[in-house]
C-alpha positions as CSV (number, residue, x, y, z in Angstrom):
1,M,92.8,99.0,107.9
2,I,92.2,95.5,109.2
3,F,88.9,95.2,107.2
4,S,90.8,96.3,104.0
5,I,93.4,93.6,104.5
6,I,90.7,90.9,105.1
7,R,88.7,92.0,102.1
8,R,91.8,91.9,99.8
9,V,92.8,88.5,101.2
10,L,89.3,87.0,100.6
11,I,89.2,88.4,97.1
12,F,92.3,86.4,96.4
13,L,91.7,83.3,98.5
14,I,88.2,82.4,97.2
15,P,89.1,82.1,93.5
16,F,92.4,80.5,94.4
17,S,90.6,77.8,96.4
18,I,88.2,77.1,93.5
19,V,91.2,76.8,91.1
20,F,93.1,74.6,93.5
21,W,90.2,72.1,93.9
22,Y,89.5,72.1,90.2
23,I,93.1,71.3,89.3
24,H,93.4,68.6,91.9
25,D,90.2,67.0,90.6
26,K,91.1,67.1,86.9
27,F,94.9,66.7,87.0
28,E,95.6,64.4,89.9
29,A,97.8,62.1,87.8
30,V,99.9,65.0,86.6
31,L,100.4,66.3,90.1
32,S,101.6,62.8,91.2
33,R,104.1,62.6,88.4
34,A,105.4,66.1,89.2
35,S,106.0,65.2,92.8
36,E,107.7,61.9,91.8
37,N,110.0,63.6,89.3
38,G,111.3,66.1,91.9
39,L,109.8,69.2,90.4
40,A,109.5,70.6,93.9
41,A,113.2,71.4,93.8
42,F,112.8,73.5,90.7
43,Y,109.8,75.3,92.4
44,S,112.1,76.0,95.4
45,A,114.5,77.7,93.0
46,D,111.7,79.9,91.7
47,G,110.7,80.8,95.2
48,I,114.3,81.8,96.1
49,I,114.5,84.1,93.1
50,F,111.2,85.6,93.9
51,G,112.2,86.2,97.5
52,L,115.5,87.9,96.5
53,I,113.7,90.2,94.0
54,V,110.9,91.2,96.5
55,A,113.4,91.7,99.3
56,F,115.4,94.2,97.2
57,V,112.3,96.0,96.0
58,I,110.7,96.3,99.5
59,Q,113.9,97.5,101.0
60,R,114.2,100.3,98.4
61,E,110.5,101.2,98.5
62,W,110.4,101.3,102.3
63,E,113.4,103.6,102.3
64,I,111.5,106.0,100.0
65,W,108.3,105.7,102.1
66,T,110.3,106.5,105.3
67,N,111.9,109.5,103.7
68,L,108.6,110.8,102.4
69,S,106.7,110.4,105.7
70,G,109.7,112.0,107.4
71,S,109.5,115.0,105.1
72,V,105.8,115.4,105.8
73,R,106.4,115.4,109.6
74,T,109.3,117.9,109.2
75,E,107.2,120.2,107.1
76,I,104.4,120.1,109.7
77,D,106.7,120.6,112.6
78,T,108.4,123.5,110.8
79,I,105.1,125.3,110.1
80,R,104.2,125.0,113.8
81,E,107.6,126.4,114.8
82,M,107.3,129.4,112.4
83,W,103.8,130.1,113.8
84,K,105.2,130.1,117.4
85,W,108.1,132.4,116.5
86,S,105.9,134.8,114.6
87,T,103.9,135.6,117.7
88,Y,106.9,137.5,119.0
89,A,107.1,139.8,115.9
90,E,105.4,143.1,115.4
91,E,101.7,142.7,115.3
92,S,101.3,143.6,111.6
93,L,104.1,141.2,110.7
94,C,102.7,138.5,113.0
95,R,99.3,138.7,111.3
96,E,101.0,138.6,107.9
97,A,103.1,135.6,108.7
98,Q,100.2,133.6,110.2
99,G,98.0,134.5,107.3
100,H,100.5,133.0,104.9
101,L,101.0,129.9,107.0
102,T,97.2,129.4,107.3
103,E,96.7,129.7,103.6
104,Y,99.7,127.4,103.0
105,L,98.0,124.7,105.1
106,K,94.6,125.2,103.5
107,T,96.0,125.0,100.0
108,M,98.0,121.9,100.9
109,I,94.8,120.2,102.3
110,S,92.7,121.2,99.3
111,E,95.3,120.0,96.7
112,W,96.0,116.8,98.7
113,N,92.3,115.9,98.7
114,N,92.2,116.6,94.9
115,S,95.1,114.2,94.3
116,N,97.6,117.0,93.4
117,Q,100.1,116.1,96.1
118,R,102.9,115.2,93.6
119,V,103.0,118.5,91.7
120,R,104.5,121.9,92.7
121,S,101.5,124.1,93.4
122,T,101.5,127.7,92.2
123,K,99.2,128.7,95.1
124,V,101.6,127.2,97.7
125,D,104.5,128.9,95.9
126,A,102.6,132.2,96.2
127,E,102.3,131.8,100.0
128,I,106.0,130.9,100.2
129,D,106.9,134.1,98.3
130,G,104.7,136.0,100.7
131,L,106.5,134.5,103.6
132,R,109.9,135.3,102.0
133,G,108.9,138.9,101.6
134,M,107.6,139.2,105.1
135,L,110.9,137.7,106.4
136,V,112.9,140.3,104.6
137,K,111.0,143.0,106.3
138,M,111.3,141.3,109.6
139,S,115.0,140.8,109.3
140,V,115.4,144.6,109.1
141,S,113.4,145.4,112.2
142,M,113.4,142.3,114.4
143,G,117.1,141.2,114.6
144,A,117.6,137.8,116.1
145,L,113.9,136.9,115.7
146,G,114.2,137.3,112.0
147,F,117.2,135.0,112.0
148,Q,115.2,132.3,113.8
149,L,112.3,132.6,111.3
150,F,114.7,132.6,108.4
151,S,116.2,129.3,109.7
152,A,112.8,127.8,110.1
153,F,111.8,129.0,106.6
154,G,114.8,127.3,105.1
155,N,113.8,124.0,106.8
156,L,110.3,124.4,105.4
157,I,111.6,124.8,101.9
158,N,113.8,121.8,102.2
159,A,111.1,119.6,103.7
160,R,108.6,120.6,101.0
161,N,111.2,119.9,98.2
162,Q,112.0,116.6,99.7
163,R,108.3,115.7,100.0
164,L,107.8,116.5,96.3
165,N,110.9,114.6,95.2
166,F,110.2,111.5,97.2
167,S,106.5,111.5,96.2
168,N,107.4,111.3,92.6
169,E,109.8,108.4,92.9
170,H,108.4,105.2,91.5
171,M,109.6,101.7,90.9
172,P,110.9,101.3,87.3
173,V,108.1,99.8,85.1
174,I,110.2,96.9,83.9
175,L,111.1,96.0,87.6
176,K,107.4,96.2,88.6
177,R,106.5,93.9,85.7
178,I,109.2,91.4,86.7
179,V,107.8,91.4,90.3
180,F,104.3,90.8,89.1
181,L,105.4,88.0,86.7
182,A,107.5,86.3,89.4
183,D,104.5,86.5,91.8
184,I,102.1,85.0,89.3
185,L,104.5,82.2,88.5
186,L,105.0,81.4,92.1
187,I,101.3,81.2,92.7
188,L,100.4,79.2,89.6
189,L,103.3,76.7,90.0
190,S,102.4,76.1,93.6
191,L,99.2,74.5,92.3
192,F,101.2,71.7,90.6
193,I,103.4,70.8,93.6
194,G,101.4,68.3,95.6
195,V,101.7,66.2,98.8
196,D,99.9,63.0,99.6
197,N,97.2,64.4,101.9
198,I,95.1,66.8,99.9
199,Y,94.0,68.8,102.9
200,L,97.6,69.4,104.0
201,D,98.4,70.2,100.3
202,Y,95.7,72.9,100.3
203,I,96.9,74.4,103.5
204,F,100.5,74.7,102.5
205,T,99.8,75.7,98.9
206,A,97.3,78.4,100.0
207,A,99.8,79.6,102.6
208,I,102.5,80.0,99.9
209,A,100.2,81.7,97.5
210,L,98.7,84.0,100.1
211,L,102.2,85.0,101.3
212,A,103.2,85.8,97.7
213,F,100.0,87.8,97.2
214,T,100.4,89.9,100.4
215,L,104.0,90.7,99.5
216,L,102.7,92.0,96.2
217,I,100.2,94.2,98.1
218,V,103.1,95.5,100.2
219,V,105.2,96.4,97.1
220,D,102.2,98.0,95.3
221,D,101.1,100.1,98.3
222,L,104.6,101.3,99.0
223,D,105.0,102.4,95.4
224,N,101.7,104.4,95.6
225,P,101.9,106.2,99.0
226,F,99.0,108.5,98.4
227,R,96.6,106.0,96.8
228,P,94.1,104.6,99.3
229,G,95.3,101.1,100.2
230,T,96.3,99.0,103.2
231,W,98.2,102.0,104.4
232,H,98.8,105.4,102.8
233,L,99.6,109.0,103.6
234,T,96.7,111.4,104.1
235,S,96.2,115.1,104.8
236,K,95.1,114.4,108.4
237,D,98.2,115.8,110.0
238,Y,97.9,119.0,108.0
239,Q,94.2,119.3,109.0
240,D,95.1,118.7,112.7
241,L,97.8,121.4,112.5
242,L,95.5,123.9,110.9
243,Q,92.8,123.3,113.5
244,E,95.4,123.6,116.3
245,L,97.0,126.8,115.0
246,T,93.7,128.6,114.3
247,S,92.2,127.8,117.7
248,P,91.7,131.0,119.8
249,S,94.5,130.0,122.3
250,E,97.0,130.1,119.5
251,N,95.9,133.4,118.0
252,V,97.7,135.4,120.7
253,H,100.3,138.1,119.9
254,V,103.0,138.2,122.5
255,G,105.5,140.6,120.9
256,S,106.0,144.1,122.0
C-alpha cells in the first residue's frame, strides 16, 4: 500500500514541479503583480469552497464504505455461524448444508475475482435456494436447531443484500465532476500565488497541490471500493473462511 501511495504522489509531483519552475521562470512579473493586488484572498476563498465540498463528499463516501465493509464482515461471520450450527444436525442435512455453504464461498470468490461483485449472481442464488430448502426440512425434524439456523440464514440474506446495495452506490456524476474541477482549479491557481522566496514558494505551493491531489485520490478510491487502489475490498476474507471451514478439523459431525 505504501509503495502505491508513493508512486501516485511521484506521478503527480514530478510534472507539477516542472510546471512550477517553468511558470516562475516565464511569468515572474505576473506573479509579483498577483501578490501585490491581493489575489491570495480570492485564492483562499476558492480553497474554502473546495474544502467544504470535499469534506461533504468524503463524509458520505466513508459512510458507504463503512456500511459496505461491515456487510462483508457480517456475511462472513454468518456463514461461519451457520457452518458451526449445521454440525449438530442429522448427518445427511449437515453434509447438505455445508455443501451449499462451501459452494456459496467458492462462487463468491470466483465472481469477485472476475469483477462481478456488484451483480446478483444466479449461482449464489441457487446455493441460497438450496440452503432454504434444507432449512425447511431441518425445521421439521430438528426443532430449536432449525430455528437457530433460520435466524442465521436471515442474517446472511440481509448481509448479502446490503453488500450488493452499498456496492452499487456511487457519487453522482455531476458532483464528481465538480470535485475534479475544484481540485484542478485549486492546483492550477496555486501556481500564480507567489511569495518572495522562490524556495519557500515551491514548498508551500507543492504542499497545497499535493494535499488537493491526495484528497482527490481518497474520494476516487472510496467511490470505487473494489477497484485496486490505495485501499480496496478483496476476496481475501472469503478465501480465508473457505480454507478455515474446509480444514479437516472443521469437517466433524457432532450431531446425534
